[in-house]
Every structure is written in structure tokens, then in C-alpha cells.
C-alpha positions as CSV (number, residue, x, y, z in Angstrom):
1,X,35.4,36.1,-96.4
2,X,38.0,33.5,-95.4
3,X,41.6,34.6,-94.8
4,X,44.8,34.2,-92.7
5,X,45.3,30.5,-92.4
6,X,46.9,29.3,-89.1
7,X,47.5,26.0,-87.5
8,X,45.4,24.8,-84.5
9,X,46.5,22.6,-81.6
10,X,44.8,19.6,-83.3
11,X,46.8,20.2,-86.4
12,X,43.8,21.3,-88.5
13,X,44.4,24.5,-90.4
14,X,42.3,27.4,-89.3
15,X,40.7,29.9,-91.6
16,X,40.0,33.1,-89.7
17,X,37.0,35.2,-90.4
18,X,38.1,38.7,-90.9
19,X,36.4,41.4,-88.9
20,X,37.6,44.3,-86.8
21,X,41.4,44.3,-86.2
22,X,41.3,43.6,-82.5
23,X,41.8,39.9,-81.7
24,X,44.9,38.5,-83.4
25,X,43.1,35.2,-83.9
26,X,39.6,36.1,-85.1
27,X,40.3,39.8,-85.8
28,X,37.2,40.8,-83.8
29,X,34.7,38.5,-85.5
30,X,34.4,36.4,-82.4
31,X,34.7,33.0,-84.1
32,X,36.8,31.2,-86.7
33,X,36.3,28.3,-89.2
34,X,38.7,25.4,-89.5
35,X,40.1,24.8,-93.0
36,X,39.1,21.2,-93.3
37,X,37.7,19.2,-96.3
38,X,34.0,18.4,-96.7
39,X,33.0,15.4,-94.7
40,X,35.1,16.4,-91.6
41,X,32.8,16.9,-88.6
42,X,34.2,20.5,-88.2
43,X,33.6,21.5,-91.8
44,X,31.8,24.8,-92.0
45,X,31.3,25.0,-88.3
46,X,31.9,28.4,-86.6
47,X,34.0,27.9,-83.5
48,X,34.0,30.5,-80.7
49,X,37.3,32.3,-80.4
50,X,39.3,32.5,-77.2
51,X,38.3,36.1,-77.0
52,X,34.6,35.3,-77.2
53,X,34.9,32.7,-74.4
54,X,36.9,35.1,-72.3
55,X,34.2,37.8,-72.8
56,X,31.4,35.4,-72.0
57,X,33.2,34.3,-68.8
58,X,33.7,38.0,-67.8
59,X,30.0,38.7,-68.4
60,X,29.2,35.7,-66.2
61,X,31.5,37.0,-63.5
62,X,29.9,40.4,-63.6
63,X,26.5,38.8,-63.4
64,X,27.4,36.7,-60.3
65,X,29.2,39.7,-58.8
66,X,26.0,41.8,-59.0
67,X,23.8,38.9,-57.8
68,X,26.2,38.4,-54.8
69,X,25.9,42.1,-53.9
70,X,29.7,42.3,-54.0
71,X,29.5,46.0,-55.2
72,X,28.4,47.0,-51.7
73,X,30.8,44.6,-50.0
74,X,33.7,45.8,-52.0
75,X,33.2,49.4,-50.7
76,X,32.7,48.3,-47.1
77,X,34.7,45.2,-46.5
78,X,38.4,45.4,-47.3
79,X,41.6,44.6,-45.5
80,X,42.2,48.3,-45.0
81,X,39.1,48.8,-42.8
82,X,39.1,45.5,-41.0
83,X,39.7,46.0,-37.3
84,X,42.3,43.5,-36.4
85,X,42.1,44.2,-32.7
86,X,38.3,44.0,-32.6
87,X,36.5,46.0,-30.0
88,X,37.4,45.7,-26.3
89,X,38.7,42.2,-26.8
90,X,40.9,40.3,-24.4
91,X,44.5,39.7,-25.5
92,X,43.9,36.1,-26.6
93,X,40.9,37.0,-28.7
94,X,42.8,39.9,-30.3
95,X,45.6,37.5,-31.2
96,X,43.1,35.0,-32.6
97,X,41.5,37.7,-34.7
98,X,44.9,39.0,-35.9
99,X,45.9,35.5,-36.9
100,X,42.6,35.2,-39.0
101,X,43.5,38.5,-40.7
102,X,47.0,37.3,-41.5
103,X,45.7,34.0,-43.0
104,X,43.2,35.9,-45.2
105,X,45.7,38.5,-46.3
106,X,48.3,36.0,-47.3
107,X,45.7,33.9,-49.1
108,X,44.6,36.9,-51.1
109,X,48.2,37.7,-52.0
110,X,48.9,34.2,-53.2
111,X,45.7,32.1,-53.6
112,X,46.7,28.5,-53.0
113,X,45.0,25.7,-51.2
114,X,41.9,26.2,-49.1
115,X,40.9,28.5,-46.3
116,X,38.2,27.5,-43.8
117,X,36.9,30.1,-41.3
118,X,34.6,29.0,-38.5
119,X,33.0,31.1,-35.9
120,X,29.9,32.7,-34.5
121,X,27.7,35.4,-36.0
122,X,29.4,38.8,-36.5
123,X,33.0,37.6,-35.7
124,X,34.4,38.9,-39.0
125,X,34.3,35.8,-41.2
126,X,32.4,37.5,-44.0
127,X,34.4,40.7,-43.9
128,X,37.7,38.7,-44.4
129,X,36.1,36.6,-47.1
130,X,34.9,39.7,-49.0
131,X,38.3,41.4,-48.5
132,X,40.0,38.4,-50.2
133,X,37.7,38.7,-53.2
134,X,38.4,42.4,-53.4
135,X,42.1,42.0,-53.2
136,X,42.2,39.3,-55.8
137,X,40.2,41.6,-58.2
138,X,42.5,44.5,-57.4
139,X,45.4,42.3,-58.5
140,X,43.7,41.4,-61.8
141,X,42.6,37.9,-60.8
142,X,39.3,36.2,-61.1
143,X,37.4,35.5,-57.8
144,X,33.8,34.7,-57.2
145,X,32.2,35.6,-53.9
146,X,28.8,34.1,-53.2
147,X,26.6,33.5,-50.2
148,X,25.7,29.8,-50.3
149,X,21.9,30.2,-50.2
150,X,22.1,32.7,-53.0
151,X,24.3,30.3,-55.0
152,X,21.6,27.6,-54.9
153,X,18.9,30.1,-55.8
154,X,20.9,31.2,-58.8
155,X,21.3,27.6,-59.9
156,X,17.6,26.9,-59.5
157,X,16.7,30.0,-61.5
158,X,18.5,28.7,-64.6
159,X,15.8,26.1,-64.9
160,X,13.2,28.9,-65.6
161,X,12.2,29.2,-69.3
162,X,13.1,32.9,-69.4
163,X,16.6,32.3,-68.0
164,X,19.3,33.7,-70.3
165,X,22.0,31.5,-68.7
166,X,22.0,27.8,-68.8
167,X,22.4,25.6,-65.7
168,X,25.5,23.9,-67.2
169,X,27.2,27.3,-67.7
170,X,26.5,28.5,-64.2
171,X,27.5,25.2,-62.6
172,X,30.7,24.9,-64.6
173,X,31.7,28.5,-63.6
174,X,31.3,27.5,-59.9
175,X,33.4,24.4,-60.3
176,X,36.2,26.0,-62.3
177,X,36.5,29.7,-61.3
178,X,40.1,30.4,-60.3
179,X,39.1,31.5,-56.7
180,X,35.8,30.6,-55.2
181,X,34.6,32.0,-51.9
182,X,31.5,30.3,-50.3
183,X,30.2,32.5,-47.5
184,X,27.7,31.4,-44.9
185,X,28.0,27.7,-45.7
186,X,25.2,25.9,-43.8
187,X,22.7,28.7,-44.0
188,X,21.0,26.9,-47.0
189,X,18.1,24.6,-46.7
190,X,19.5,21.1,-46.6
191,X,17.5,19.4,-49.3
192,X,19.0,16.4,-51.0
193,X,19.4,18.4,-54.2
194,X,21.2,21.3,-52.4
195,X,23.5,18.9,-50.5
196,X,24.4,17.1,-53.7
197,X,25.1,20.2,-55.7
198,X,27.4,21.6,-52.9
199,X,29.2,18.3,-52.6
200,X,29.8,18.2,-56.4
201,X,31.2,21.7,-56.4
202,X,33.4,21.2,-53.4
203,X,34.5,17.7,-54.5
204,X,35.5,18.9,-58.0
205,X,37.5,21.8,-56.5
206,X,39.1,19.5,-53.9
207,X,40.3,17.0,-56.5
208,X,41.6,19.8,-58.7
209,X,43.0,21.7,-55.7
210,X,41.5,25.0,-56.9
211,X,41.8,27.9,-54.4
212,X,38.6,28.0,-52.3
213,X,37.5,29.9,-49.2
214,X,34.6,28.6,-47.0
215,X,33.0,30.4,-44.0
216,X,30.5,28.8,-41.6
217,X,29.0,29.1,-38.2
218,X,28.1,25.5,-38.1
219,X,29.6,23.0,-35.7
220,X,31.8,20.4,-37.4
221,X,29.3,17.5,-36.8
222,X,26.6,19.5,-38.6
223,X,28.5,19.5,-41.9
224,X,27.9,16.6,-44.4
225,X,30.7,14.1,-43.6
226,X,31.7,14.0,-47.2
227,X,32.3,17.7,-47.3
228,X,33.7,17.9,-43.7
229,X,36.4,15.4,-44.6
230,X,37.6,17.6,-47.4
231,X,37.4,20.8,-45.5
232,X,39.5,19.3,-42.7
233,X,42.3,17.9,-45.0
234,X,45.3,19.5,-43.4
235,X,47.4,18.9,-46.5
236,X,45.2,21.4,-48.4
237,X,43.2,23.5,-45.9
238,X,44.1,26.1,-43.3
239,X,41.3,26.0,-40.7
240,X,40.8,28.7,-38.2
241,X,38.1,29.2,-35.6
242,X,37.5,32.9,-35.0
243,X,36.7,33.4,-31.3
244,X,35.7,37.1,-31.4
245,X,32.2,37.8,-30.3
246,X,29.5,39.5,-32.4
247,X,30.9,43.0,-33.2
248,X,27.3,44.2,-33.7
249,X,27.0,43.9,-29.9
250,X,30.1,46.1,-29.4
251,X,32.4,43.1,-29.5
252,X,32.5,42.9,-25.7
253,X,33.0,39.7,-23.9
254,X,31.5,36.5,-25.2
255,X,29.1,33.8,-24.1
256,X,31.9,32.1,-22.2
257,X,33.3,35.2,-20.5
258,X,31.3,34.7,-17.3
259,X,32.1,31.0,-17.3
260,X,35.9,31.2,-17.6
261,X,37.6,30.8,-14.1
262,X,41.2,31.0,-15.4
263,X,41.7,34.6,-14.2
264,X,41.0,33.4,-10.6
265,X,43.7,30.7,-10.9
266,X,46.6,32.8,-12.1
267,X,48.7,31.6,-9.1
268,X,48.4,28.0,-10.1
269,X,51.4,27.6,-12.4
270,X,54.1,25.1,-13.0
271,X,56.6,27.3,-11.1
272,X,54.3,27.4,-8.0
273,X,53.9,23.7,-7.9
274,X,55.2,21.8,-4.9
275,X,55.8,18.1,-5.0
276,X,55.8,17.7,-1.2
277,X,58.4,14.9,-1.3
278,X,59.1,15.1,2.5
279,X,55.6,14.0,3.3
280,X,55.2,11.2,0.8
281,X,56.6,7.8,0.2
282,X,59.0,7.3,-2.7
283,X,56.2,5.7,-4.8
284,X,53.8,8.6,-4.1
285,X,56.5,11.2,-4.9
286,X,57.2,9.4,-8.2
287,X,53.5,9.3,-9.1
288,X,53.2,13.1,-8.4
289,X,56.3,13.8,-10.4
290,X,55.0,11.8,-13.4
291,X,51.7,13.8,-13.2
292,X,53.6,17.0,-13.3
293,X,55.6,15.9,-16.3
294,X,52.5,14.7,-18.1
295,X,50.9,18.1,-17.6
296,X,54.0,19.9,-18.9
297,X,54.2,17.7,-22.0
298,X,50.5,18.3,-22.8
299,X,51.0,22.0,-22.4
300,X,53.8,22.0,-25.0
301,X,51.9,19.9,-27.5
302,X,48.2,19.7,-26.7
303,X,46.1,17.2,-28.7
304,X,43.1,15.1,-27.8
305,X,42.2,14.7,-24.1
306,X,44.2,14.5,-20.9
307,X,42.3,13.2,-17.9
308,X,43.5,13.5,-14.3
309,X,41.7,11.3,-11.8
310,X,42.2,11.2,-8.0
311,X,40.8,12.2,-4.7
312,X,40.0,15.8,-3.8
313,X,43.1,17.8,-2.9
314,X,45.7,15.8,-4.7
315,X,46.6,18.6,-7.2
316,X,44.4,17.9,-10.3
317,X,43.1,21.4,-10.5
318,X,46.5,23.0,-10.0
319,X,48.0,20.9,-12.9
320,X,45.1,21.7,-15.2
321,X,45.3,25.4,-14.4
322,X,49.1,25.3,-14.9
323,X,48.6,24.0,-18.4
324,X,45.9,26.5,-19.1
325,X,47.9,29.4,-17.8
326,X,50.9,28.5,-19.9
327,X,48.8,28.2,-23.1
328,X,47.2,31.6,-22.3
329,X,50.6,33.2,-21.8
330,X,51.5,32.1,-25.3
331,X,48.5,33.9,-26.7
332,X,46.2,30.9,-27.0
333,X,42.5,31.0,-26.2
334,X,41.7,28.9,-23.2
335,X,38.4,28.2,-21.4
336,X,38.6,26.9,-17.9
337,X,35.2,25.8,-16.5
338,X,33.9,24.0,-13.5
339,X,31.4,21.4,-14.6
340,X,28.8,22.4,-12.0
341,X,29.0,26.1,-13.1
342,X,28.7,25.1,-16.7
343,X,25.5,23.1,-16.1
344,X,24.0,26.0,-14.1
345,X,24.7,28.4,-16.9
346,X,23.3,26.0,-19.4
347,X,20.1,25.7,-17.5
348,X,19.9,29.5,-17.1
349,X,20.1,29.9,-20.8
350,X,16.5,28.5,-21.1
351,X,15.2,31.5,-19.2
352,X,13.4,34.1,-21.3
353,X,15.5,36.8,-19.5
354,X,18.8,35.1,-20.5
355,X,21.1,37.3,-22.6
356,X,22.8,34.3,-24.1
357,X,20.7,31.6,-26.0
358,X,21.2,28.0,-25.0
359,X,22.5,27.0,-28.4
360,X,25.1,29.6,-28.4
361,X,26.2,28.9,-24.9
362,X,26.6,25.1,-25.6
363,X,28.2,25.7,-28.9
364,X,30.9,28.1,-27.6
365,X,32.0,25.7,-24.8
366,X,31.8,22.7,-27.1
367,X,34.0,24.3,-29.8
368,X,36.5,26.2,-27.5
369,X,40.0,25.9,-29.0
370,X,41.3,24.6,-25.6
371,X,38.9,23.5,-22.8
372,X,39.5,22.5,-19.2
373,X,36.5,20.7,-17.5
374,X,37.3,20.8,-13.9
375,X,35.5,18.6,-11.3
376,X,33.9,16.3,-14.0
377,X,31.9,14.2,-11.5
378,X,28.6,13.1,-13.0
379,X,27.7,10.0,-11.1
380,X,25.0,11.8,-9.2
381,X,24.0,14.1,-12.1
382,X,20.5,14.1,-13.6
383,X,20.0,12.2,-16.9
384,X,19.8,15.6,-18.7
385,X,23.1,16.7,-17.3
386,X,24.8,13.4,-18.1
387,X,23.5,13.7,-21.7
388,X,24.8,17.2,-22.1
389,X,28.2,16.4,-20.7
390,X,28.5,13.3,-22.9
391,X,27.5,15.4,-26.0
392,X,30.1,18.0,-25.0
393,X,32.9,15.4,-24.5
394,X,31.9,13.3,-27.5
395,X,32.2,16.3,-29.8
396,X,35.6,17.2,-28.6
397,X,36.7,13.5,-28.7
398,X,35.7,13.3,-32.4
399,X,37.2,16.6,-33.3
400,X,40.4,15.9,-31.3
401,X,40.1,19.3,-29.7
402,X,42.6,19.8,-26.8
403,X,40.7,19.0,-23.5
404,X,41.7,18.5,-19.9
405,X,39.4,16.8,-17.5
406,X,39.8,16.5,-13.8
407,X,37.6,14.0,-11.9
408,X,37.4,12.0,-8.6
409,X,35.5,9.3,-10.5
410,X,37.6,6.2,-11.4
411,X,37.5,5.4,-15.1
412,X,36.1,2.0,-14.5
413,X,33.1,3.6,-12.7
414,X,32.2,5.8,-15.7
415,X,29.2,5.0,-17.9
416,X,30.2,2.6,-20.7
417,X,29.9,5.0,-23.6
418,X,32.0,7.6,-21.9
419,X,34.5,5.1,-20.6
420,X,35.0,3.6,-24.1
421,X,36.1,7.0,-25.4
422,X,38.2,7.9,-22.4
423,X,40.1,4.6,-22.8
424,X,40.9,5.2,-26.5
425,X,44.6,5.7,-26.1
426,X,44.9,7.2,-29.6
427,X,42.9,10.2,-28.5
428,X,43.0,10.3,-24.7
429,X,45.6,9.9,-22.0
430,X,44.4,9.0,-18.5
431,X,46.6,9.5,-15.4
432,X,45.6,8.6,-11.9
433,X,47.1,10.7,-9.1
434,X,47.4,8.4,-6.1
435,X,49.1,10.7,-3.5
436,X,47.4,11.6,-0.2
437,X,45.2,14.7,-0.3
438,X,46.7,18.0,0.7
439,X,44.4,20.8,1.7
440,X,46.9,23.4,2.8
441,X,47.2,24.9,-0.7
442,X,49.3,24.0,-3.7
443,X,51.8,26.8,-3.6
444,X,55.5,26.1,-2.8
445,X,55.0,26.1,1.0
446,X,57.5,25.1,3.7
447,X,57.4,21.3,3.9
448,X,57.5,21.4,7.7
449,X,54.4,23.6,7.8
450,X,52.7,21.3,5.3
451,X,53.4,18.3,7.5
452,X,51.9,20.2,10.5
453,X,48.8,20.9,8.5
454,X,48.4,17.2,7.7
455,X,48.8,16.2,11.4
456,X,46.1,18.6,12.4
């Protein structure tokens, strides 16, 4: 029986179908009929009520929640039980993990923009992503957490004749859910169909600026360029690389812990630097002073690459270490490696007895938040070593990751493809130190003693 006429947004009168007195629009019937004359396209058509659409969406959310195994994750992965200090982590790694926690917690409190977590296996990405979903639900919001390979499996399953949910319904839910959390992006099989579906979902949410969280352990260059450009849009996305090692291994150390020489260079700081003016010409003193100021400036605002060239003993390593020590003192993660040691460790990773796989070793150095490559001299290196070092530098060049290189090789003597990147003034700064070598140490020594050492 038709009753209770109302006015719809399209100015057509609505005749509500009376049912249980629950929904003020349809009174529990679940649909309504527009009061329109015969011949109107909507004449006699039952239109789903808002309450029906809301219930259908809630049922879809429950279905996806169960398929995503979120029931278990909700009980195990929350902000309350996340270990912000990790397990036996260094100070810089603890601060890095604490910052990731703060980003996730603030996002869950007020979901806006995008959050992009990168990092190795077991570093805490999934825990934080699940904690966000849990917190949003606790606050009465809608969030969908899904592991990307599962997402694609669910979409494929809708094509089965026995599927109770249509592909269009599932796909629309993924595109429009208020908060979407895509965990383990990159673990899927990269078929053309899978890549296109993921791009369509991400592109829609990017254009609509719908709150989205993505976690991955892929390197940036492994991500589809179309998706990568959207994930790295700094106007929308907060990107954070979590440096904590796999907690399943106790969280101790990392694949770069045995490579990092910074702890051995703690005495090489800006305050211990000596400009040795008494033993140099005015031109040499000016050159050395400019190198010092260049290093200080980079330490304050590191971006792209800073390359110091010059003979052995002119102070390149000291300046590079001074920058690294200052960044470390400010709680930043810094990796200081000698190129020869890095190549030795990379070769050792091929051994069956190696505790650290080659891929992980190379990935961790390549993606370090701040990297110093000391003694980058490859003119006599093997073709394999030259290729690895080029891959390492090229990645950091493209990603604009802060990098310092010290080398005795003149830029014009470098291989063309390396030289072309080093000479890109938009991403690299090159400074040649032209002072005489000093092998007496780069602490603030008595100038007279320094001159005596040079005479001998």
C-alpha cells in the first residue's frame, strides 16, 4: 500500500511503501516508489532506500573484512601493542620506528591524504597498517584492509558463476571506500590485468583524494611508473621508509650493520676540522674553506648528491664523516660505507653460508635514507663491480636520496653514463678539493707540528 508522500532531490514526489516502523524514509520496507505519472521512466519502479544501500555496503565490508583475515589482525595488531622502540635497536632506528608510529597514529585519528610505508620484511609495516584499520573502526568509521594479492583473488572470484557478489560491486567498493589500506603492494603477480586493476583503483582514489594507506617492500623503481608518481606526490602523500630489521629475527642489527663505519669516525666532526691556513697559499685556504662550507650546507639541508673529489689526504673523508655525524646526532639514519668493503660484502652474499641474501644487502644500501660512499674509485674495478656501483648510484640519483661520494677520480675521467648524472647540477653538486695532501691527521693540530710533518 502506498502512503506518506515526500519530495525527492530530483523534485519527483516519493510514495513510500509502508513496512516496519524503522527507517523514516521507507519504514523498514527497504525500497520506495516515486509518485510519477504513467510513461515516466521511474513509474512503478522500486528504488532501493538509503538504508538498504547502507546495509548492503556494511555486508560487503564484513565480507571483505573476513576475507582479509582482519578479525585475527584486530586482536593482535593494534597501536597499544606496537613496540615503538623495537627490539635492541640503535637510537636512529628507534627514532625512525617511533616516527612511523606517529605518522600511522595521527592518520588513524584523522584520515586525510595518503600514507606510504616502505621497508623490509618484518619491520612493522603491516602491524601499523592493521592498527590504522582497527582505530578507524573503533571510532565508527569505514576502513577496508586488504592484502593486495588477496584483493586481486577476490576480484577474479566474482567472475565465477556461483559468485554472490558482482565484479562491479566489489570494484566500486575498493575505489570508493572511505579509507583503503593496501598491504604488501608488490607481492601480487604482475600480469597486465592485475597491473591495470591496481592502477585504476589507485588513480581513482588519487584523483578523488580519498584516504589511502599503502605498504610495500619493493624498491621504488620496481613500482609501475604510473602508480609510483602518485605515491610520491608530496602534496598528498606522507612517505616513510622504516629501517627497523625483521623483528622475527629478534630485531637485532640489520644487513648494513656490519658495513657501517660511522662509529669508527666519531672524532671526524665539523668542530675537529682544521683548515691548516699557515701551510697553504691563500687560494688553497679559500678552496678548503669553501669545501667546509659546502659540507656544512649539505648537512643542514641534504638533497641529491654531493661529490668531493681530490687527492688522498686532502680531507674528503673527514668532511663526509662530519656531515654524517651531524645527521646521526639529530636522530637521522646514516650509512657510511667504503666502496671496497661494500663490494666485498656484496660478493660474500652469494655464498651459501651468508646470513644476508645478496638482494637484501644490495637493497638496504641502495635505499638507505642517507648514504656516504667513501673512496668511490672504480677505474680499476671489474665490469661486474662497475655495473653494481652504477646501479647503486643511478637508483639514488633518480630517487634524489641524499648521498655523499668521495673520490680521487676526476669527473672528466668517469665513464660517460656516470659522468652525465654527476654533472646534472639539478641533482648533484661537485666540489674539487685542490689543497696539498696532509697525512698527519685531520684533527685540530698545532700548525707548527703539521708543517714539520709535511717537511719530513
